[in-house]
N, C-alpha and C positions, 0 to 999 in steps of 0.2 A: 503493500501498500504506499501509495507516495502522498505528503502534505504538501499543498501549494499554498503561500501565503500572501501571493501576490497575482493580480488582475496577471502580468505577465508570463508568470510561471506555470498557473490554471493553462494560459492559452497552448504557450510552450510545448506543457503534455499532452494535452488534444491532438496538437498539430504534430506532433513525433505519434500516435495511435494513428491516427491517419495515415503519416507515410507507411507505416508498420502496417497498416492492411491495405496497401494499394490495389487498386482494382478489384475490392471487396466491400460488399456494403458495410457500414459503420454503425452501428447507431451507439447514443449514449442515454444515459437516463438519469436522471437528475434529482436529487433526493433535498431540499431545502431546510435546514432547522435552523434555530436559534442554541442547538445545543441542549447538553444535560439532558442526554439520551434515552431512551427509555424503549419498550418494548415495541409501543408503536412506529416509534422509531424506525425501528429495525428491522420490522415487517416490512416496511416500503421497502428498503433495501432490499431485503431477498425479494422483494416482486421488480424489483429493476431490475437485480441479477439475472431473476429469468427471465425476462424480457426484451435485455439491451446487451450489445459486445463488452459495454466499461459502465460502469456506475458511480458517480459522481455526486458523494456524501456536501454539501458546504454547511457548513456552523457559522455561524454571526450572526450576534444580539445586537440586532435592528434600532438605534434610536429614534428613525420615522415614524416606528408606526407605536412609538410612547406617550400617554400625555403627560405636560410636567406633575403631574400628583403619581404617575403611576410608579413602577417596579424597575423600573431600566435599569438602576443602581443595584439593586439586592438582587434582580435578577439572575437565579443559579445558575453558577458555571463551576466547569470541572474537564478542563481541557485531554488532561491525562487519565482518565474515567473512559470519556467522550471518547477517543482514539482509538484506545484498546476496546472498548467495543466497537465502534466500525470496522478494524482488523479481525474482529471474529466474528462478522459476516459476511469477511471478504469482501469490503469497501473495497474498490482498482482508487480512487484519490478522492482525497479529502480537502475540499479548499476553504483552507480557514483563514479568510484576513484577515487584516487590523482593522480598527475604523480609518483610519488615513489610508488606507489600501481600497476602502472604498470610498469613501467622501473626503476626498485629497484638501478639496475645498466645499464649501458650503452649498449644498446645489439647488440650481437656480432653476431648473428645470425636476419638474415630478411627473407622476401620472395619477389620472382621477376616472374614478371610473364613477359615473353618476346614476342616482336610481336607489340600487341595491348596499350599497355602502349608506343609505342616510335612516332604513330598519335598526333592529337587534341591536347589536352591538356599538355600527354607527350613529344610535341616535346618541348612547352615554361614552360615544370616545372618538369624539369630533378629528376629521386627520391621520385618525387611527390606518384607514384603510388605505388612504395615499398612501401609507408611507410604506405599509405593504404592496401594494402596487408599483410603488417606485424601486423597493429592491427585489423584489421578484424579475422586473422587468432586467433591471442589469444583472443580475444573474445568468436568465436567460440567453441577454448580448453574449456573455461573458463564455461563457459553457456551451452554447449553441446543441441544449440536447433536445432528441424525439422527440422524448417523452418526459413530462414532470410528476413528480408524482406527490399528492395529498390526505394526510385523511381528511374524512367525514368528518371528525369532532369537531374541527372550524371550518362545519357547512358554507356559510356565509363567504368566509376568505376563497373558497374553492367555488364559489360562484358570484364571488369577486373577478377572482385570475382565470376563468372562463372564461369572462366578459371580455376583460380586457384582450388575450388571445384570438378573440372570433372580430370583436372591431379593428384589431390593428394587425390584425393578419400575421399573426409570428408561426413560424415554421414549428412550433411544440405542440404538444397534444396532452390535455390536462389529466394524470388516470388519478379517478377519485377510488380512495381504500377505505375498506370498512375501519370505522370505531374499535379500536382493539382496548379490550375492558377487566376489568381485577373479576376474579369469580365473583365477588357481593357484587360489580356492574359496574362501579365508580372508572367512570372511562379514565385511561390514563391520560396523564398530564405532569409537565416537569414542574406545576405549581403545586402539584399534592406534596411536598414536601411543605409547604407551609402550616398544612394542616396539623391541629393540634391529633391526638388521638381521638378526642370527642366529636371533633369538627371532624377530622374521617372518617365516623362511625357514623354522624348523619345525613353526612354528604351523600349516602349511598339512596335518598331520597329521592335524587334524578331522576336517574335511573327508574325507580319505581313507580315515578309519577310517569316516564315515557309507556312502562311497562302498562300500567292503568289504563291508559289514554287506549291502546293496542289492543284492548281487550274490550274497550268502552266500542271502540268502534266497529265491534258486531252489533251493534244494534244501528241499522243503514240510517237513523233515521236524527243521528247525535249530529246536531249542529255546530257550525265552529266556536261559537259563547260560549254551548254547553264544555267542551271540547277544552277550553281555557281555563271554565272557571274550575273544573273538574281536576287540571292542571295547578292550580294556583292550591286547591285543598287540600291536595297530597303533600304536596311540598311543606305547606305552611303547617304539617303534623308536625312538622319538625321544629324544634325550639328554636334551636341558632340559626336558621336559615333565616335570609331577608331575600326576599325577590326582585331584580330591577325588573326581567320580563320574562315570562310563560304567556308564549302566542303561537297561536298557529298562520302561516303564512305559506304561497305558494311557493314552487320552488322549481328552478333555479333563481328566479324574476324577483321573488321577496314582495310580493305586492301583499296588500293584505285582502281575503276575502270577506263579501260581506256577513256580516257576523254570526245572522240568523239563518245562515246559506246550508243546508246540510255537507258535509266533509264525502260523504261518498257518491256527491251525486258531483262534486271537483272529480272527485278520482274517477270514476266509472264512467261516466257521459263526456266529460268537457276533457277526458286523459288530461289532466294537470295533476303531477303531483304536489300533496303536502309534505309540509317539516313543521314537526310541534319544535321550538326552538325554545332552551331556557339559559337562564342569568342568573344562577345566584350568587351571596355572597356567606360564605362562613367565618365569619370575627373579618380579619382581612383578608380572607383571600377570596379572587371570583372565580368561579367555576361556569363551568357552560357546558351545553349538549342538549342532542337532538334528536329527533328520531325523522325518516323519509318515510311518507305513506304511497306510497305509485299501485299498488295492489291493488286485490280482496285481502285483507288482516286474514279472514279464516284460510 
């Protein structure tokens, strides 16, 4: 496994692989991360390895996607551990740039995706998805991947980046990968390390709420308003949970369906996937989770 700490090192390595495979099709899979790797990240690498000739893992804590009161400075970092985990699953190259390598000067150019960035996490984190789209656009221009792999735990991010790729005709396919969970249902996240034991125990209520909605959808008359009420009522059974949002939206456009409309009407007759999306704080830790419904729940 090679470690590239500058843009030029990364490009030189990619050019070398291209030259080595002269006359053959060379495919590159990119797994963008902010590090502090867990099994969810590693599952993306494993899939990228199955589907491409070379797999690049990027590790960069991107300041553009953190608000002024958010956890950029304390975001968990462990370079030695990350590199060991990356090598353990057969990563070909790790792109590990410094802040100066990615942003040698204050950027005057950013990427903005309208509409789908304004709901859910975008409503409480203004500018967050501009930072995400900008850094991922830079990574795509540096690595030029055929495929880029993202977990569906960050479903709004997936929707935003898919829209960016389509709108700008970027020659990269966004590959959506399932959310990985602990045995008790908690979605894997680098921020889970912030949770106290009691917060960690209560955080499983997010997945319980999503499962409750999946079961409730067997009632084909269930409305969007009833679904959102069910999500909130279930989460509020956890004394430590502070709900930021618990909403049903279309996916991937993230539009708000009429609250009195039936969910199965959207799914079956309009052919529109719906997402139940959650953001809940436990103490100082903000967790997100979601479930996409695009077929008969039975």
